[in-house]
N, C-alpha and C positions, 0 to 999 in steps of 0.2 A: 807489319806494313802500316797499320793504323797508328801505332806508337811513333814510328818514324815521321809520319805526316804531322802528328801532334807536336813533336819536338821541333820540326822544321817550321811550323806555323808560329810556335812559341818564340823561337829565336828571330824569326822574321819580324814578328810584332815588336820585340825588344829593339831591334835594329831601327825600325821605323820610329819608335819613341825617341831613341837617341838622336836620330837625324832631325826630327822635329824640334827637339830640345835645343840643339845647337844652331838650328836655323833661326829660332827665336833669339838666341844669344847674338848671332850675327846681325840680325835686324836692329837689336838694341844698340849694339856697338856702332853700326852705320848711322843710326839716329844721333848718337853722341857726336860723331865727327861732323855731321851736317849742322847740328845746333852750334857747335864750336865755331865752325866756319861762318855761319850766319851772324853770330854775335860779333865776331871780328869785323865783318863787313859793315854791320850797323854802327859799331863804335867808330870806325874810320870815317864813315859817311857823316856822322853827327859833328865831328870836329875838323872836317876837311877845310872849312873856310878860315879857320884860325891858325893854321900851320903853314910854314914855308914848305916848298917841295922837298927839301933835304930832311927837314924834321918829320914830314909826313912819311917819307920812305923809311926813315929810321923807326918811327912808331909802328908802321905797318909790319916791318920785319920782326919787331919785338912782340907784337900782338899775335902774329901768326905762330911764332915760336912758342909763346905761352899757350896758345890754343892747341898746338900739337902736343905739348907736354901734358896739358890737362886731359886731352883726349886719350893719350896713352895710359895715363894713370887711371882714368875712368874705365877704359876698356879692360885694363888689368884687374881692377876691382870687380867689375861686373862679371868678368870671366871666372874669377875665383868664386864669387858668390853663386853664379849659375852652376859651376862644377860641383860645389859642395851640395847645393840644392838637388842637383841631378843624382849624385851619389846617395843622398839621404832618401830619395824616392826609389831609386833603382834597386838598392839592396833589399829593403823589405818587400818590394814588388816581386823580385826574383824568388825570394824565400816563400812568398805566398803562392807563386806559380808552382814551386816545388811541392808545397803542401797539397795543392789541389790535384797534382799528379799522383801523390800518395793516396789521396782519397779515391781517385778514379781507379787505382789498382788495389783498393781495399786494404791498404797498408795503414792500419789505424792504431798501431801500438804506441807510437811516440807522441808526446805532448807537443802542442804548437808553441814554440818558444822563439819569437821574433822581436827584436828590439827596434823601437821606432819612437820618435818624438812627435809624430804627426797624429792628431786625434782621430782623423778619418781612418788611418791605417790601424790604429788600436781597436776601433770598432769592428773593422773587417776581420782582424786577427781573432777577436773574441767570438765573432759569429762562426768562423771556420772551426775554431776549437770546440764550440758547442755542437756543430754539425758532426764532427768526428765522434764525439761522445754519443750522440743520438744514433749514428750508424753502428757504433760498437754494440749498443743495446739491440738495435734492429737485427744485426747479424746473428744474434743468438736465437732469433725466431725464424729466420729464413736461411736455408742452406747457402753457404758462400758461393758455390758454383752456380746457383740459380741467380744470385745477385750479379755475378760476373757476366753471365750470359745476357742479362738485361742491359748492363752497362755497355758491353762490347757491341751489341746489336742496336743500341740506342732505341729500345722498344719499351713501351709501357706494358705492364702486366695486364692481361685481359683474359677473360674466360675462353677456353678452347683447348683442344688437344690434338695429338697426331698419333698414328699407329707406328710403333717401333718394337723391335725385338730387344728386350731387356731381361735382366736377371733380378729377381726379387728375393729379399732376405727378411725372415721373421725370426725373432728370438724371444724366448720366454723363460721365466724362472720356475724351476720345478717346485711344486707345492707352495706357491707364493701365498695363497689365501691362508693356509695353515700357519705359515711363518708370520704373517702380519698380526695374527691373533695373539702371538707370544711376544711381540715387540712393542715398545713405546713409540709414539709417533715421531719424536725427534730422532730416536735411534734408527728407526726404519727409513726416515728421510735421508739421514746421513749416509747409511749404507747403500741405499738405492741410488743416491747421487754419485757415489763412488763407482758403483756398478755401471751406471749409464755413461759416465765419463770414459771408462775404459772401452766400452762397446762403440761409443760415438767416435772416439779418437781413432780406433782401428778401422772403422768403416771409412772415415775421411782420409786416413793414410793410404787406403787402397782405392781411392778415387770414387768412393760411393757417395750417394746422396741420402742423408737421413731424412726420411719422410715424416715420421711422427713417433711419439711415445704414447702407447695405449696402456695405462696401468703400468704393469711391469714388462710389457712387450715393446720391443724396438722394431720398427719397420723401416727398411731401407731398400734402395735399388741402385743398379749400375747400368750405365748406357745413356743417361739423360741427366741434365740438359746437354752435357758434353758427350758426344758419341765415343764409345770405347769398343774397339774391335774384340778385345778379350774380356768382355764384361763378366762372362760366366766364370772364367779362371780367377779374376780379381775377387769376385764374390766368394768363391771357394777358399781362396787364401785368407780373406777376411774372417770367414767362419772358423777356419783352423786356428788363426791367431787369437780370436775371441775365446775359443775353448782353452787354449794354452794359457793365456793371461788370466782368465777367470779361474782356472784351476789353481794358479799361484795365489790369487786373491783369496780363494776359499781356504787354502792352507794357512794363510796369514790370519784370516778371521778365526779359524779354528783354534790357533795358538792363543789368540786374544780372547777366547771364550765367546765369540760372536756367532750368530747364525750364518750358515753357509748358503750362498745363492748358486745352486747348480743350474746350468743353462742348457736349453734345448733349442736347436736351430733348424729351420727349413728353408731350402732354396729351390726356386723354380725359374725356368727360362722359357720365354715364348713371346709371341706378339701380344702387345697390350697398348692401351691408350694412355699416353702420358701428357700432362698439361696442367693448366690452372682450372680448378674446380671450386665452385662456391657461389658467391653472390657478388653484386656490384660493390658491396662494402667490405667483403672479406674473401680472400682467395687462399687456396691451398694447392701447392704444386705437388701432385701425387700421380698415382697410376691406378688404372682400372682394367679388369679383365679376368678371364678364367684362370690364367696362370698365377695371378696374384692370390686368388682364393686357394689354389693348389699349394702354394708356398706356405700359407697359413695352416692348411691341413697337414702338410708334411711335418711341420713343427710339432703339431699335436700328436701325430702318429709315433713320434719318438717314444712316447709313453708306452705304447703298445709293444714296441720291440726292445725297449730299454736301451735305446741308442741315444746319441747326443746330436748328430748332424745327419739329416736325411735330405737327399737331393733328387730332383726329377731326372728322368731319362734324358730329356733335352739338355739339361745342365751338364750331365755326365758326358754326353756325346761331344759337347763343344770343348771339353778340356781333358778327354780321355788319355791323351798322350802325356799329360803332365801331372795328373793326380791318380791316386789309387783309391778305388771304391769297391765295395762288394754288393752284389745283387741281393736285395732283401725280399721283395715280393712283387707280384703282379696283381694290382688291385682294381676291382671294378668300383669306381667311386661315383656316388650319386651326382648327376650333373655332367659327367664326362661320358662321351659316346664310346670311347675306346678304353680298354684296360690300361692302367698306368704302371709302368715299371719304375720302381723306386730303388735307390741305392743308399748305402751308408758311406759317407765320406770318411776315409781312413787318414789320408795325409798326402803330401806331395811325394812323387815317386822317389826322389833322391833321399827322402827322410825315412823311408820304409826299411825296417831292419830285416836281416835274413830270416829271423824267426817269424816275423809277420808275413813275409812272402811265402814261407812254407805253409803257414796256416791258411792264408788266402788261397793258395793253390789247392789245398785239400778241401777247403770249403767249396771252391768252384767245381771240383770233381763231384762232390756230394750233391751239389745243386743240379748238375747235369743229369745225374742218375735219377734225382727226384722228379725233374721235369720230363724225363723219359719214362716215368711210371715204374721204374725199377726200385720198388720200395725196399727190398731186402738189402741191395747194395748201397742205396742211399742211407738207410738206417745204420749200416755198418760203418760207413765213412763219417757220418755225423757223430756217432758214438766215439769213433777214434779221435775226432776233432774235439769232442767234449773232454776227453782225458787231458789234453793239453790246455784247454780253456774251459774249466768247469763252470765259470761264472757267466759264460756267454748265453744270454737269454734267447738270441735268435737261433742258435744251435739247438737249445732245448725245445723251442717252438717247433722246429722241423722234425725233431725226433718224435714229438707227440703227433704231428701230422702224418708222418710215415706209418706210425702204429694205427692211426684211425683209418687211413686209406688201405692198409692191408686188410683190415676187417670189413670196411665198406668202401670199395673202389669208387672213384668219381665217374661221371658220365664219359662216354667214349670221346666226345668232342671237347672235353676239358683241356685247357691249355695252360694250366697252372695258376689261373686267376682266382682271387677270393673277393667276395662282395664286401663293400664298405659303404655304409649308408649314413653314418653319423658325421656331421660336419666338424665335430671336435673343436668348436670354437671355445668351449668350456674345457680348459686344460689344467685342472687343479687336482 
């Protein structure tokens, strides 16, 4: 609707310019006719006393005819001149309007190439070209969807936030500190840039907002500034795409003799404050809240369970019909009033193979017996699962827990939760 109004006002403006232009042309031509008529009358008046009536009439006829011819010639010349001048102004002006529309829509790829012989237009074209270059650079520091929101709402960025339900994403490179000690700065920068490019592009392709880069960590979120009904599902899809594409990148780097960047991801969904935070001189569009911290902790917990993508219960519940995940643990986390159920994101339902479904079903049965305190049956099922997936660290963890609980049973009120007190912000 706003764009239609913009186009309507633009063409209305051009129509008004055209009307004004030809109004001036008409006035000039009218002045030529008046001047020609006046000069004819003055000439006749000055020689009236020296001519006979017949000679006067003949001269009057010839002067009027000459005045008409001269007026027609002058009108034609002024018409051609004004038309050429109008076209010379109109074409670059329309091109400049089109360029400003592109800037408004953040279409900054093409160079400004407008031909004109007018110095004033050349200065304006140069200024617009420089503005596009500045915006291209600025766009690399501020998320594009944040810029679009400011442009469309015609608002100035100011401090403040609002409470929204969003999904937050944290990714981190496994063993990054150790990797950096083995690499040259230029090599590290090059690989890290390639890694960030893949993660950033995937987040943006799935309508996410990249918040910031913290060392090797990427923080992003879904649902703001543009509201997204399926923000949790989009975040899950982005996480799965990151895992797939980064696995391919690691294989490529391995064949090239480079260090591999294995990635861990944490997702959490919930109410959080989103907005501009900072000072009068510098702002950061970001999110704050308990679920933001939870997403960071889940990313770090991947190390404990040897998983790659962990998601919160809230994230899983919002897209349970479209993704497959397995319950990992019920954790009592410092700072959280209630135990937190966490899941490992496996994939989207259509992509799950029959073998994976069978394993997930067996795992679910084993977990049911575990939570029912049936240690013998849970141990039997987990061992059966381990035969098919000997490298699964989560299965090995629960086999060990079943053994421990057989020897030392938990308290009667135990509901399957384990304490977790470390914030895990150091994930190296």
